[in-house]
PDB file of the backbone (N, CA, C, O) and the ligand in Angstrom, with CONECT records:
HET     ZN  A 101       1
ATOM      1  N   MET A   1      31.599  35.199 -33.502  1.00  0.00           N
ATOM      2  CA  MET A   1      30.903  34.801 -32.271  1.00  0.00           C
ATOM      3  C   MET A   1      31.595  35.431 -31.054  1.00  0.00           C
ATOM      4  O   MET A   1      32.818  35.371 -30.926  1.00  0.00           O
ATOM      5  N   SER A   2      30.815  36.019 -30.186  1.00  0.00           N
ATOM      6  CA  SER A   2      31.406  36.665 -29.019  1.00  0.00           C
ATOM      7  C   SER A   2      31.784  35.604 -27.990  1.00  0.00           C
ATOM      8  O   SER A   2      31.175  34.536 -27.944  1.00  0.00           O
ATOM      9  N   PRO A   3      32.772  35.894 -27.178  1.00  0.00           N
ATOM     10  CA  PRO A   3      33.186  34.897 -26.174  1.00  0.00           C
ATOM     11  C   PRO A   3      32.074  34.540 -25.198  1.00  0.00           C
ATOM     12  O   PRO A   3      32.026  33.421 -24.686  1.00  0.00           O
ATOM     13  N   ILE A   4      31.173  35.501 -24.939  1.00  0.00           N
ATOM     14  CA  ILE A   4      30.076  35.194 -24.004  1.00  0.00           C
ATOM     15  C   ILE A   4      29.191  34.095 -24.579  1.00  0.00           C
ATOM     16  O   ILE A   4      28.776  33.182 -23.866  1.00  0.00           O
ATOM     17  N   ARG A   5      28.907  34.190 -25.878  1.00  0.00           N
ATOM     18  CA  ARG A   5      28.087  33.174 -26.524  1.00  0.00           C
ATOM     19  C   ARG A   5      28.760  31.794 -26.441  1.00  0.00           C
ATOM     20  O   ARG A   5      28.109  30.779 -26.189  1.00  0.00           O
ATOM     21  N   LEU A   6      30.054  31.792 -26.656  1.00  0.00           N
ATOM     22  CA  LEU A   6      30.799  30.529 -26.576  1.00  0.00           C
ATOM     23  C   LEU A   6      30.674  29.920 -25.181  1.00  0.00           C
ATOM     24  O   LEU A   6      30.498  28.713 -25.011  1.00  0.00           O
ATOM     25  N   ILE A   7      30.773  30.814 -24.186  1.00  0.00           N
ATOM     26  CA  ILE A   7      30.648  30.311 -22.799  1.00  0.00           C
ATOM     27  C   ILE A   7      29.253  29.734 -22.580  1.00  0.00           C
ATOM     28  O   ILE A   7      29.097  28.666 -21.987  1.00  0.00           O
ATOM     29  N   ILE A   8      28.231  30.461 -23.070  1.00  0.00           N
ATOM     30  CA  ILE A   8      26.844  29.989 -22.886  1.00  0.00           C
ATOM     31  C   ILE A   8      26.650  28.651 -23.577  1.00  0.00           C
ATOM     32  O   ILE A   8      26.061  27.727 -23.017  1.00  0.00           O
ATOM     33  N   ILE A   9      27.156  28.557 -24.810  1.00  0.00           N
ATOM     34  CA  ILE A   9      27.033  27.284 -25.534  1.00  0.00           C
ATOM     35  C   ILE A   9      27.738  26.178 -24.755  1.00  0.00           C
ATOM     36  O   ILE A   9      27.235  25.061 -24.634  1.00  0.00           O
ATOM     37  N   GLY A  10      28.910  26.516 -24.233  1.00  0.00           N
ATOM     38  CA  GLY A  10      29.656  25.530 -23.438  1.00  0.00           C
ATOM     39  C   GLY A  10      28.857  25.066 -22.242  1.00  0.00           C
ATOM     40  O   GLY A  10      28.798  23.873 -21.944  1.00  0.00           O
ATOM     41  N   ILE A  11      28.229  26.033 -21.545  1.00  0.00           N
ATOM     42  CA  ILE A  11      27.430  25.675 -20.362  1.00  0.00           C
ATOM     43  C   ILE A  11      26.250  24.806 -20.765  1.00  0.00           C
ATOM     44  O   ILE A  11      25.953  23.810 -20.106  1.00  0.00           O
ATOM     45  N   LEU A  12      25.570  25.186 -21.864  1.00  0.00           N
ATOM     46  CA  LEU A  12      24.419  24.406 -22.331  1.00  0.00           C
ATOM     47  C   LEU A  12      24.832  22.974 -22.674  1.00  0.00           C
ATOM     48  O   LEU A  12      24.147  22.010 -22.332  1.00  0.00           O
ATOM     49  N   LEU A  13      25.979  22.866 -23.365  1.00  0.00           N
ATOM     50  CA  LEU A  13      26.446  21.527 -23.710  1.00  0.00           C
ATOM     51  C   LEU A  13      26.737  20.718 -22.447  1.00  0.00           C
ATOM     52  O   LEU A  13      26.442  19.526 -22.371  1.00  0.00           O
ATOM     53  N   TYR A  14      27.323  21.398 -21.458  1.00  0.00           N
ATOM     54  CA  TYR A  14      27.657  20.718 -20.206  1.00  0.00           C
ATOM     55  C   TYR A  14      26.382  20.259 -19.485  1.00  0.00           C
ATOM     56  O   TYR A  14      26.314  19.147 -18.961  1.00  0.00           O
ATOM     57  N   ILE A  15      25.355  21.158 -19.472  1.00  0.00           N
ATOM     58  CA  ILE A  15      24.079  20.798 -18.836  1.00  0.00           C
ATOM     59  C   ILE A  15      23.448  19.610 -19.559  1.00  0.00           C
ATOM     60  O   ILE A  15      22.945  18.677 -18.933  1.00  0.00           O
ATOM     61  N   GLY A  16      23.486  19.665 -20.897  1.00  0.00           N
ATOM     62  CA  GLY A  16      22.953  18.552 -21.687  1.00  0.00           C
ATOM     63  C   GLY A  16      23.660  17.252 -21.352  1.00  0.00           C
ATOM     64  O   GLY A  16      23.038  16.199 -21.211  1.00  0.00           O
ATOM     65  N   TYR A  17      24.986  17.353 -21.229  1.00  0.00           N
ATOM     66  CA  TYR A  17      25.781  16.173 -20.889  1.00  0.00           C
ATOM     67  C   TYR A  17      25.376  15.627 -19.520  1.00  0.00           C
ATOM     68  O   TYR A  17      25.238  14.419 -19.328  1.00  0.00           O
ATOM     69  N   LEU A  18      25.188  16.558 -18.567  1.00  0.00           N
ATOM     70  CA  LEU A  18      24.797  16.130 -17.214  1.00  0.00           C
ATOM     71  C   LEU A  18      23.430  15.459 -17.234  1.00  0.00           C
ATOM     72  O   LEU A  18      23.208  14.455 -16.557  1.00  0.00           O
ATOM     73  N   LEU A  19      22.507  16.033 -18.027  1.00  0.00           N
ATOM     74  CA  LEU A  19      21.149  15.469 -18.091  1.00  0.00           C
ATOM     75  C   LEU A  19      21.189  14.055 -18.647  1.00  0.00           C
ATOM     76  O   LEU A  19      20.542  13.149 -18.121  1.00  0.00           O
ATOM     77  N   ILE A  20      21.964  13.876 -19.728  1.00  0.00           N
ATOM     78  CA  ILE A  20      22.051  12.547 -20.343  1.00  0.00           C
ATOM     79  C   ILE A  20      22.680  11.568 -19.362  1.00  0.00           C
ATOM     80  O   ILE A  20      22.193  10.452 -19.177  1.00  0.00           O
ATOM     81  N   LYS A  21      23.762  12.000 -18.741  1.00  0.00           N
ATOM     82  CA  LYS A  21      24.468  11.149 -17.784  1.00  0.00           C
ATOM     83  C   LYS A  21      23.555  10.825 -16.598  1.00  0.00           C
ATOM     84  O   LYS A  21      23.432   9.672 -16.183  1.00  0.00           O
ATOM     85  N   GLY A  22      22.904  11.899 -16.052  1.00  0.00           N
ATOM     86  CA  GLY A  22      22.010  11.730 -14.900  1.00  0.00           C
ATOM     87  C   GLY A  22      20.864  10.802 -15.228  1.00  0.00           C
ATOM     88  O   GLY A  22      20.491   9.955 -14.416  1.00  0.00           O
ATOM     89  N   GLY A  23      20.290  10.959 -16.443  1.00  0.00           N
ATOM     90  CA  GLY A  23      19.183  10.104 -16.854  1.00  0.00           C
ATOM     91  C   GLY A  23      19.591   8.647 -16.879  1.00  0.00           C
ATOM     92  O   GLY A  23      18.833   7.767 -16.473  1.00  0.00           O
ATOM     93  N   ARG A  24      20.799   8.404 -17.360  1.00  0.00           N
ATOM     94  CA  ARG A  24      21.283   7.007 -17.409  1.00  0.00           C
ATOM     95  C   ARG A  24      21.433   6.439 -16.010  1.00  0.00           C
ATOM     96  O   ARG A  24      21.028   5.308 -15.741  1.00  0.00           O
ATOM     97  N   VAL A  25      22.017   7.229 -15.124  1.00  0.00           N
ATOM     98  CA  VAL A  25      22.210   6.765 -13.742  1.00  0.00           C
ATOM     99  C   VAL A  25      20.856   6.478 -13.111  1.00  0.00           C
ATOM    100  O   VAL A  25      20.676   5.466 -12.433  1.00  0.00           O
ATOM    101  N   ASP A  26      19.891   7.394 -13.344  1.00  0.00           N
ATOM    102  CA  ASP A  26      18.555   7.204 -12.801  1.00  0.00           C
ATOM    103  C   ASP A  26      17.937   5.905 -13.282  1.00  0.00           C
ATOM    104  O   ASP A  26      17.325   5.171 -12.506  1.00  0.00           O
ATOM    105  N   LYS A  27      18.098   5.626 -14.566  1.00  0.00           N
ATOM    106  CA  LYS A  27      17.503   4.419 -15.127  1.00  0.00           C
ATOM    107  C   LYS A  27      18.133   3.184 -14.490  1.00  0.00           C
ATOM    108  O   LYS A  27      17.448   2.223 -14.142  1.00  0.00           O
ATOM    109  N   GLN A  28      19.454   3.235 -14.348  1.00  0.00           N
ATOM    110  CA  GLN A  28      20.141   2.094 -13.720  1.00  0.00           C
ATOM    111  C   GLN A  28      19.628   1.892 -12.306  1.00  0.00           C
ATOM    112  O   GLN A  28      19.362   0.770 -11.877  1.00  0.00           O
ATOM    113  N   ARG A  29      19.493   3.016 -11.581  1.00  0.00           N
ATOM    114  CA  ARG A  29      19.011   2.922 -10.206  1.00  0.00           C
ATOM    115  C   ARG A  29      17.621   2.319 -10.167  1.00  0.00           C
ATOM    116  O   ARG A  29      17.331   1.457  -9.336  1.00  0.00           O
ATOM    117  N   LYS A  30      16.750   2.779 -11.078  1.00  0.00           N
ATOM    118  CA  LYS A  30      15.382   2.264 -11.110  1.00  0.00           C
ATOM    119  C   LYS A  30      15.377   0.767 -11.385  1.00  0.00           C
ATOM    120  O   LYS A  30      14.638   0.006 -10.761  1.00  0.00           O
ATOM    121  N   ASP A  31      16.227   0.356 -12.343  1.00  0.00           N
ATOM    122  CA  ASP A  31      16.283  -1.070 -12.669  1.00  0.00           C
ATOM    123  C   ASP A  31      16.722  -1.882 -11.464  1.00  0.00           C
ATOM    124  O   ASP A  31      16.192  -2.957 -11.182  1.00  0.00           O
ATOM    125  N   ARG A  32      17.707  -1.335 -10.763  1.00  0.00           N
ATOM    126  CA  ARG A  32      18.201  -2.054  -9.593  1.00  0.00           C
ATOM    127  C   ARG A  32      17.104  -2.142  -8.536  1.00  0.00           C
ATOM    128  O   ARG A  32      16.899  -3.187  -7.919  1.00  0.00           O
ATOM    129  N   LYS A  33      16.395  -1.011  -8.336  1.00  0.00           N
ATOM    130  CA  LYS A  33      15.331  -0.994  -7.339  1.00  0.00           C
ATOM    131  C   LYS A  33      14.275  -2.036  -7.666  1.00  0.00           C
ATOM    132  O   LYS A  33      13.796  -2.748  -6.784  1.00  0.00           O
ATOM    133  N   LYS A  34      13.917  -2.120  -8.938  1.00  0.00           N
ATOM    134  CA  LYS A  34      12.880  -3.042  -9.354  1.00  0.00           C
ATOM    135  C   LYS A  34      13.217  -4.465  -8.926  1.00  0.00           C
ATOM    136  O   LYS A  34      12.344  -5.203  -8.470  1.00  0.00           O
ATOM    137  N   SER A  35      14.489  -4.851  -9.074  1.00  0.00           N
ATOM    138  CA  SER A  35      14.864  -6.216  -8.732  1.00  0.00           C
ATOM    139  C   SER A  35      14.896  -6.430  -7.216  1.00  0.00           C
ATOM    140  O   SER A  35      14.826  -7.561  -6.735  1.00  0.00           O
ATOM    141  N   GLU A  36      15.005  -5.308  -6.466  1.00  0.00           N
ATOM    142  CA  GLU A  36      15.048  -5.451  -5.010  1.00  0.00           C
ATOM    143  C   GLU A  36      13.659  -5.564  -4.403  1.00  0.00           C
ATOM    144  O   GLU A  36      13.487  -6.060  -3.290  1.00  0.00           O
ATOM    145  N   ILE A  37      12.663  -5.089  -5.163  1.00  0.00           N
ATOM    146  CA  ILE A  37      11.300  -5.112  -4.631  1.00  0.00           C
ATOM    147  C   ILE A  37      10.840  -6.558  -4.486  1.00  0.00           C
ATOM    148  O   ILE A  37      10.940  -7.353  -5.421  1.00  0.00           O
ATOM    149  N   ARG A  38      10.337  -6.881  -3.310  1.00  0.00           N
ATOM    150  CA  ARG A  38       9.878  -8.247  -3.076  1.00  0.00           C
ATOM    151  C   ARG A  38       8.381  -8.315  -3.264  1.00  0.00           C
ATOM    152  O   ARG A  38       7.681  -7.307  -3.175  1.00  0.00           O
ATOM    153  N   SER A  39       7.909  -9.488  -3.519  1.00  0.00           N
ATOM    154  CA  SER A  39       6.472  -9.665  -3.612  1.00  0.00           C
ATOM    155  C   SER A  39       5.879  -9.459  -2.231  1.00  0.00           C
ATOM    156  O   SER A  39       6.506  -9.813  -1.232  1.00  0.00           O
ATOM    157  N   PRO A  40       4.672  -8.890  -2.153  1.00  0.00           N
ATOM    158  CA  PRO A  40       4.107  -8.499  -0.855  1.00  0.00           C
ATOM    159  C   PRO A  40       3.920  -9.654   0.115  1.00  0.00           C
ATOM    160  O   PRO A  40       3.918  -9.446   1.328  1.00  0.00           O
ATOM    161  N   ASP A  41       3.764 -10.861  -0.398  1.00  0.00           N
ATOM    162  CA  ASP A  41       3.531 -11.976   0.542  1.00  0.00           C
ATOM    163  C   ASP A  41       4.830 -12.620   1.011  1.00  0.00           C
ATOM    164  O   ASP A  41       4.808 -13.619   1.730  1.00  0.00           O
ATOM    165  N   ASP A  42       5.950 -12.054   0.605  1.00  0.00           N
ATOM    166  CA  ASP A  42       7.235 -12.587   1.055  1.00  0.00           C
ATOM    167  C   ASP A  42       7.644 -11.925   2.363  1.00  0.00           C
ATOM    168  O   ASP A  42       8.530 -11.071   2.389  1.00  0.00           O
ATOM    169  N   VAL A  43       6.994 -12.324   3.438  1.00  0.00           N
ATOM    170  CA  VAL A  43       7.304 -11.740   4.743  1.00  0.00           C
ATOM    171  C   VAL A  43       7.773 -12.835   5.699  1.00  0.00           C
ATOM    172  O   VAL A  43       7.727 -12.672   6.918  1.00  0.00           O
ATOM    173  N   SER A  44       8.224 -13.948   5.129  1.00  0.00           N
ATOM    174  CA  SER A  44       8.582 -15.090   5.977  1.00  0.00           C
ATOM    175  C   SER A  44       9.746 -14.775   6.905  1.00  0.00           C
ATOM    176  O   SER A  44       9.885 -15.397   7.958  1.00  0.00           O
ATOM    177  N   ASP A  45      10.599 -13.797   6.518  1.00  0.00           N
ATOM    178  CA  ASP A  45      11.745 -13.499   7.359  1.00  0.00           C
ATOM    179  C   ASP A  45      11.504 -12.298   8.270  1.00  0.00           C
ATOM    180  O   ASP A  45      12.422 -11.827   8.941  1.00  0.00           O
ATOM    181  N   VAL A  46      10.264 -11.806   8.290  1.00  0.00           N
ATOM    182  CA  VAL A  46       9.954 -10.695   9.193  1.00  0.00           C
ATOM    183  C   VAL A  46       9.538 -11.288  10.534  1.00  0.00           C
ATOM    184  O   VAL A  46       8.547 -12.011  10.634  1.00  0.00           O
ATOM    185  N   LEU A  47      10.316 -10.966  11.556  1.00  0.00           N
ATOM    186  CA  LEU A  47      10.029 -11.523  12.871  1.00  0.00           C
ATOM    187  C   LEU A  47       9.316 -10.489  13.740  1.00  0.00           C
ATOM    188  O   LEU A  47       9.672  -9.311  13.761  1.00  0.00           O
ATOM    189  N   VAL A  48       8.320 -10.958  14.439  1.00  0.00           N
ATOM    190  CA  VAL A  48       7.583 -10.094  15.352  1.00  0.00           C
ATOM    191  C   VAL A  48       7.638 -10.707  16.743  1.00  0.00           C
ATOM    192  O   VAL A  48       7.702 -11.927  16.896  1.00  0.00           O
ATOM    193  N   GLU A  49       7.613  -9.836  17.765  1.00  0.00           N
ATOM    194  CA  GLU A  49       7.739 -10.360  19.125  1.00  0.00           C
ATOM    195  C   GLU A  49       6.375 -10.616  19.734  1.00  0.00           C
ATOM    196  O   GLU A  49       5.473  -9.780  19.681  1.00  0.00           O
ATOM    197  N   ASP A  50       6.257 -11.781  20.306  1.00  0.00           N
ATOM    198  CA  ASP A  50       5.072 -12.150  21.063  1.00  0.00           C
ATOM    199  C   ASP A  50       5.175 -11.460  22.426  1.00  0.00           C
ATOM    200  O   ASP A  50       6.116 -11.728  23.173  1.00  0.00           O
ATOM    201  N   PRO A  51       4.223 -10.572  22.767  1.00  0.00           N
ATOM    202  CA  PRO A  51       4.348  -9.824  24.027  1.00  0.00           C
ATOM    203  C   PRO A  51       4.109 -10.690  25.260  1.00  0.00           C
ATOM    204  O   PRO A  51       4.421 -10.271  26.375  1.00  0.00           O
ATOM    205  N   VAL A  52       3.563 -11.886  25.079  1.00  0.00           N
ATOM    206  CA  VAL A  52       3.258 -12.753  26.225  1.00  0.00           C
ATOM    207  C   VAL A  52       4.485 -13.574  26.609  1.00  0.00           C
ATOM    208  O   VAL A  52       4.924 -13.541  27.758  1.00  0.00           O
ATOM    209  N   CYS A  53       5.034 -14.308  25.651  1.00  0.00           N
ATOM    210  CA  CYS A  53       6.159 -15.176  25.971  1.00  0.00           C
ATOM    211  C   CYS A  53       7.478 -14.650  25.431  1.00  0.00           C
ATOM    212  O   CYS A  53       8.518 -15.291  25.589  1.00  0.00           O
ATOM    213  N   LYS A  54       7.439 -13.466  24.785  1.00  0.00           N
ATOM    214  CA  LYS A  54       8.642 -12.795  24.253  1.00  0.00           C
ATOM    215  C   LYS A  54       9.363 -13.603  23.185  1.00  0.00           C
ATOM    216  O   LYS A  54      10.545 -13.385  22.919  1.00  0.00           O
ATOM    217  N   LYS A  55       8.648 -14.526  22.585  1.00  0.00           N
ATOM    218  CA  LYS A  55       9.237 -15.310  21.506  1.00  0.00           C
ATOM    219  C   LYS A  55       9.150 -14.510  20.206  1.00  0.00           C
ATOM    220  O   LYS A  55       8.226 -13.722  20.009  1.00  0.00           O
ATOM    221  N   LEU A  56      10.119 -14.725  19.332  1.00  0.00           N
ATOM    222  CA  LEU A  56      10.048 -14.094  18.007  1.00  0.00           C
ATOM    223  C   LEU A  56       9.398 -15.065  17.037  1.00  0.00           C
ATOM    224  O   LEU A  56       9.814 -16.216  16.911  1.00  0.00           O
ATOM    225  N   VAL A  57       8.374 -14.579  16.356  1.00  0.00           N
ATOM    226  CA  VAL A  57       7.654 -15.434  15.409  1.00  0.00           C
ATOM    227  C   VAL A  57       7.632 -14.796  14.030  1.00  0.00           C
ATOM    228  O   VAL A  57       7.533 -13.575  13.905  1.00  0.00           O
ATOM    229  N   PRO A  58       7.727 -15.638  12.975  1.00  0.00           N
ATOM    230  CA  PRO A  58       7.569 -15.096  11.623  1.00  0.00           C
ATOM    231  C   PRO A  58       6.174 -14.490  11.478  1.00  0.00           C
ATOM    232  O   PRO A  58       5.171 -15.093  11.860  1.00  0.00           O
ATOM    233  N   GLN A  59       6.137 -13.284  10.916  1.00  0.00           N
ATOM    234  CA  GLN A  59       4.878 -12.548  10.852  1.00  0.00           C
ATOM    235  C   GLN A  59       3.772 -13.312  10.136  1.00  0.00           C
ATOM    236  O   GLN A  59       2.605 -13.226  10.518  1.00  0.00           O
ATOM    237  N   ASN A  60       4.141 -14.062   9.091  1.00  0.00           N
ATOM    238  CA  ASN A  60       3.106 -14.740   8.307  1.00  0.00           C
ATOM    239  C   ASN A  60       2.559 -15.984   9.002  1.00  0.00           C
ATOM    240  O   ASN A  60       1.570 -16.563   8.551  1.00  0.00           O
ATOM    241  N   GLN A  61       3.200 -16.399  10.104  1.00  0.00           N
ATOM    242  CA  GLN A  61       2.697 -17.562  10.846  1.00  0.00           C
ATOM    243  C   GLN A  61       2.088 -17.169  12.174  1.00  0.00           C
ATOM    244  O   GLN A  61       1.544 -18.008  12.891  1.00  0.00           O
ATOM    245  N   ALA A  62       2.181 -15.883  12.503  1.00  0.00           N
ATOM    246  CA  ALA A  62       1.753 -15.441  13.820  1.00  0.00           C
ATOM    247  C   ALA A  62       0.237 -15.352  13.907  1.00  0.00           C
ATOM    248  O   ALA A  62      -0.453 -15.134  12.910  1.00  0.00           O
ATOM    249  N   VAL A  63      -0.261 -15.526  15.125  1.00  0.00           N
ATOM    250  CA  VAL A  63      -1.670 -15.300  15.417  1.00  0.00           C
ATOM    251  C   VAL A  63      -1.798 -13.814  15.740  1.00  0.00           C
ATOM    252  O   VAL A  63      -1.013 -13.278  16.523  1.00  0.00           O
ATOM    253  N   THR A  64      -2.775 -13.155  15.147  1.00  0.00           N
ATOM    254  CA  THR A  64      -2.870 -11.712  15.357  1.00  0.00           C
ATOM    255  C   THR A  64      -4.114 -11.330  16.133  1.00  0.00           C
ATOM    256  O   THR A  64      -5.132 -12.020  16.087  1.00  0.00           O
ATOM    257  N   ALA A  65      -4.016 -10.219  16.847  1.00  0.00           N
ATOM    258  CA  ALA A  65      -5.160  -9.648  17.539  1.00  0.00           C
ATOM    259  C   ALA A  65      -5.032  -8.135  17.490  1.00  0.00           C
ATOM    260  O   ALA A  65      -3.929  -7.592  17.416  1.00  0.00           O
ATOM    261  N   GLU A  66      -6.169  -7.466  17.532  1.00  0.00           N
ATOM    262  CA  GLU A  66      -6.170  -6.003  17.551  1.00  0.00           C
ATOM    263  C   GLU A  66      -6.269  -5.552  18.996  1.00  0.00           C
ATOM    264  O   GLU A  66      -7.118  -6.030  19.747  1.00  0.00           O
ATOM    265  N   HIS A  67      -5.396  -4.629  19.382  1.00  0.00           N
ATOM    266  CA  HIS A  67      -5.483  -4.062  20.724  1.00  0.00           C
ATOM    267  C   HIS A  67      -5.233  -2.572  20.639  1.00  0.00           C
ATOM    268  O   HIS A  67      -4.155  -2.141  20.231  1.00  0.00           O
ATOM    269  N   GLU A  68      -6.225  -1.782  21.022  1.00  0.00           N
ATOM    270  CA  GLU A  68      -6.150  -0.314  20.973  1.00  0.00           C
ATOM    271  C   GLU A  68      -5.668   0.167  19.603  1.00  0.00           C
ATOM    272  O   GLU A  68      -4.799   1.032  19.492  1.00  0.00           O
ATOM    273  N   GLY A  69      -6.262  -0.423  18.570  1.00  0.00           N
ATOM    274  CA  GLY A  69      -5.936  -0.019  17.209  1.00  0.00           C
ATOM    275  C   GLY A  69      -4.607  -0.544  16.703  1.00  0.00           C
ATOM    276  O   GLY A  69      -4.220  -0.261  15.569  1.00  0.00           O
ATOM    277  N   GLU A  70      -3.908  -1.301  17.525  1.00  0.00           N
ATOM    278  CA  GLU A  70      -2.611  -1.834  17.116  1.00  0.00           C
ATOM    279  C   GLU A  70      -2.734  -3.323  16.818  1.00  0.00           C
ATOM    280  O   GLU A  70      -3.500  -4.037  17.465  1.00  0.00           O
ATOM    281  N   ARG A  71      -1.981  -3.773  15.846  1.00  0.00           N
ATOM    282  CA  ARG A  71      -1.979  -5.192  15.521  1.00  0.00           C
ATOM    283  C   ARG A  71      -0.880  -5.866  16.329  1.00  0.00           C
ATOM    284  O   ARG A  71       0.282  -5.464  16.287  1.00  0.00           O
ATOM    285  N   ILE A  72      -1.267  -6.887  17.057  1.00  0.00           N
ATOM    286  CA  ILE A  72      -0.295  -7.577  17.900  1.00  0.00           C
ATOM    287  C   ILE A  72      -0.179  -9.021  17.446  1.00  0.00           C
ATOM    288  O   ILE A  72      -1.171  -9.665  17.105  1.00  0.00           O
ATOM    289  N   TYR A  73       1.035  -9.508  17.449  1.00  0.00           N
ATOM    290  CA  TYR A  73       1.316 -10.849  16.928  1.00  0.00           C
ATOM    291  C   TYR A  73       1.689 -11.798  18.061  1.00  0.00           C
ATOM    292  O   TYR A  73       2.407 -11.435  18.992  1.00  0.00           O
ATOM    293  N   PHE A  74       1.185 -13.013  17.956  1.00  0.00           N
ATOM    294  CA  PHE A  74       1.462 -14.043  18.966  1.00  0.00           C
ATOM    295  C   PHE A  74       1.949 -15.315  18.305  1.00  0.00           C
ATOM    296  O   PHE A  74       1.683 -15.572  17.130  1.00  0.00           O
ATOM    297  N   CYS A  75       2.681 -16.117  19.098  1.00  0.00           N
ATOM    298  CA  CYS A  75       3.206 -17.371  18.572  1.00  0.00           C
ATOM    299  C   CYS A  75       2.104 -18.410  18.465  1.00  0.00           C
ATOM    300  O   CYS A  75       2.175 -19.313  17.631  1.00  0.00           O
ATOM    301  N   SER A  76       1.085 -18.287  19.305  1.00  0.00           N
ATOM    302  CA  SER A  76       0.016 -19.283  19.292  1.00  0.00           C
ATOM    303  C   SER A  76      -1.290 -18.689  19.792  1.00  0.00           C
ATOM    304  O   SER A  76      -1.315 -17.596  20.359  1.00  0.00           O
ATOM    305  N   GLU A  77      -2.373 -19.422  19.576  1.00  0.00           N
ATOM    306  CA  GLU A  77      -3.693 -19.009  20.067  1.00  0.00           C
ATOM    307  C   GLU A  77      -3.673 -18.849  21.583  1.00  0.00           C
ATOM    308  O   GLU A  77      -4.330 -17.966  22.134  1.00  0.00           O
ATOM    309  N   GLU A  78      -2.915 -19.711  22.245  1.00  0.00           N
ATOM    310  CA  GLU A  78      -2.857 -19.676  23.707  1.00  0.00           C
ATOM    311  C   GLU A  78      -2.314 -18.338  24.210  1.00  0.00           C
ATOM    312  O   GLU A  78      -2.867 -17.729  25.127  1.00  0.00           O
ATOM    313  N   CYS A  79      -1.203 -17.891  23.580  1.00  0.00           N
ATOM    314  CA  CYS A  79      -0.612 -16.615  23.971  1.00  0.00           C
ATOM    315  C   CYS A  79      -1.589 -15.490  23.678  1.00  0.00           C
ATOM    316  O   CYS A  79      -1.697 -14.530  24.442  1.00  0.00           O
ATOM    317  N   CYS A  80      -2.288 -15.615  22.583  1.00  0.00           N
ATOM    318  CA  CYS A  80      -3.266 -14.600  22.211  1.00  0.00           C
ATOM    319  C   CYS A  80      -4.353 -14.522  23.274  1.00  0.00           C
ATOM    320  O   CYS A  80      -4.732 -13.436  23.711  1.00  0.00           O
ATOM    321  N   LYS A  81      -4.848 -15.685  23.683  1.00  0.00           N
ATOM    322  CA  LYS A  81      -5.902 -15.723  24.703  1.00  0.00           C
ATOM    323  C   LYS A  81      -5.396 -15.155  26.020  1.00  0.00           C
ATOM    324  O   LYS A  81      -6.105 -14.415  26.701  1.00  0.00           O
ATOM    325  N   THR A  82      -4.156 -15.509  26.376  1.00  0.00           N
ATOM    326  CA  THR A  82      -3.568 -14.987  27.607  1.00  0.00           C
ATOM    327  C   THR A  82      -3.531 -13.466  27.564  1.00  0.00           C
ATOM    328  O   THR A  82      -3.893 -12.789  28.526  1.00  0.00           O
ATOM    329  N   PHE A  83      -3.084 -12.945  26.423  1.00  0.00           N
ATOM    330  CA  PHE A  83      -2.985 -11.493  26.263  1.00  0.00           C
ATOM    331  C   PHE A  83      -4.356 -10.850  26.375  1.00  0.00           C
ATOM    332  O   PHE A  83      -4.533  -9.848  27.068  1.00  0.00           O
ATOM    333  N   VAL A  84      -5.325 -11.444  25.680  1.00  0.00           N
ATOM    334  CA  VAL A  84      -6.681 -10.877  25.672  1.00  0.00           C
ATOM    335  C   VAL A  84      -7.260 -10.889  27.077  1.00  0.00           C
ATOM    336  O   VAL A  84      -7.889  -9.916  27.492  1.00  0.00           O
ATOM    337  N   SER A  85      -7.057 -11.977  27.818  1.00  0.00           N
ATOM    338  CA  SER A  85      -7.640 -12.037  29.159  1.00  0.00           C
ATOM    339  C   SER A  85      -6.913 -11.093  30.119  1.00  0.00           C
ATOM    340  O   SER A  85      -7.509 -10.586  31.069  1.00  0.00           O
ATOM    341  N   GLU A  86      -5.602 -10.858  29.862  1.00  0.00           N
ATOM    342  CA  GLU A  86      -4.864  -9.940  30.731  1.00  0.00           C
ATOM    343  C   GLU A  86      -5.183  -8.474  30.430  1.00  0.00           C
ATOM    344  O   GLU A  86      -5.392  -7.664  31.333  1.00  0.00           O
ATOM    345  N   LYS A  87      -5.214  -8.165  29.149  1.00  0.00           N
ATOM    346  CA  LYS A  87      -5.379  -6.753  28.761  1.00  0.00           C
ATOM    347  C   LYS A  87      -6.841  -6.398  28.483  1.00  0.00           C
ATOM    348  O   LYS A  87      -7.190  -5.224  28.362  1.00  0.00           O
ATOM    349  N   GLY A  88      -7.684  -7.415  28.383  1.00  0.00           N
ATOM    350  CA  GLY A  88      -9.072  -7.150  28.088  1.00  0.00           C
ATOM    351  C   GLY A  88      -9.287  -6.639  26.671  1.00  0.00           C
ATOM    352  O   GLY A  88     -10.197  -5.851  26.414  1.00  0.00           O
ATOM    353  N   ALA A  89      -8.435  -7.097  25.753  1.00  0.00           N
ATOM    354  CA  ALA A  89      -8.562  -6.647  24.370  1.00  0.00           C
ATOM    355  C   ALA A  89      -9.755  -7.328  23.713  1.00  0.00           C
ATOM    356  O   ALA A  89     -10.052  -8.487  24.001  1.00  0.00           O
ATOM    357  N   GLU A  90     -10.429  -6.610  22.838  1.00  0.00           N
ATOM    358  CA  GLU A  90     -11.541  -7.210  22.122  1.00  0.00           C
ATOM    359  C   GLU A  90     -11.002  -8.105  21.009  1.00  0.00           C
ATOM    360  O   GLU A  90     -10.021  -7.780  20.340  1.00  0.00           O
ATOM    361  N   LYS A  91     -11.662  -9.219  20.837  1.00  0.00           N
ATOM    362  CA  LYS A  91     -11.185 -10.174  19.843  1.00  0.00           C
ATOM    363  C   LYS A  91     -11.675  -9.793  18.469  1.00  0.00           C
ATOM    364  O   LYS A  91     -11.374 -10.481  17.494  1.00  0.00           O
TER     365      LYS A  91
HETATM  366 ZN    ZN A 101       3.820 -17.001  22.721  1.00  0.00          ZN2+
END
């Protein structure tokens, strides 16, 4: 066997080793990611700012309105109405 062939075999073995090792790391990462993914309705800790009274409200409890294609969140219907009457947003 020529030394060049030995080197090539060595490189191939090394690449194979890296692939196996890399694949394992990837799988571990994927498993970890899976456990980090939250269910879509778990937004109770996402806070949004009410532009009227500047209060922070949990997104899932906020009153929402569309303004210029943007979704805006309010702490209450009252703030929403105030915003709509000030900005003239369509309900
Ligand atoms: Zn408010």
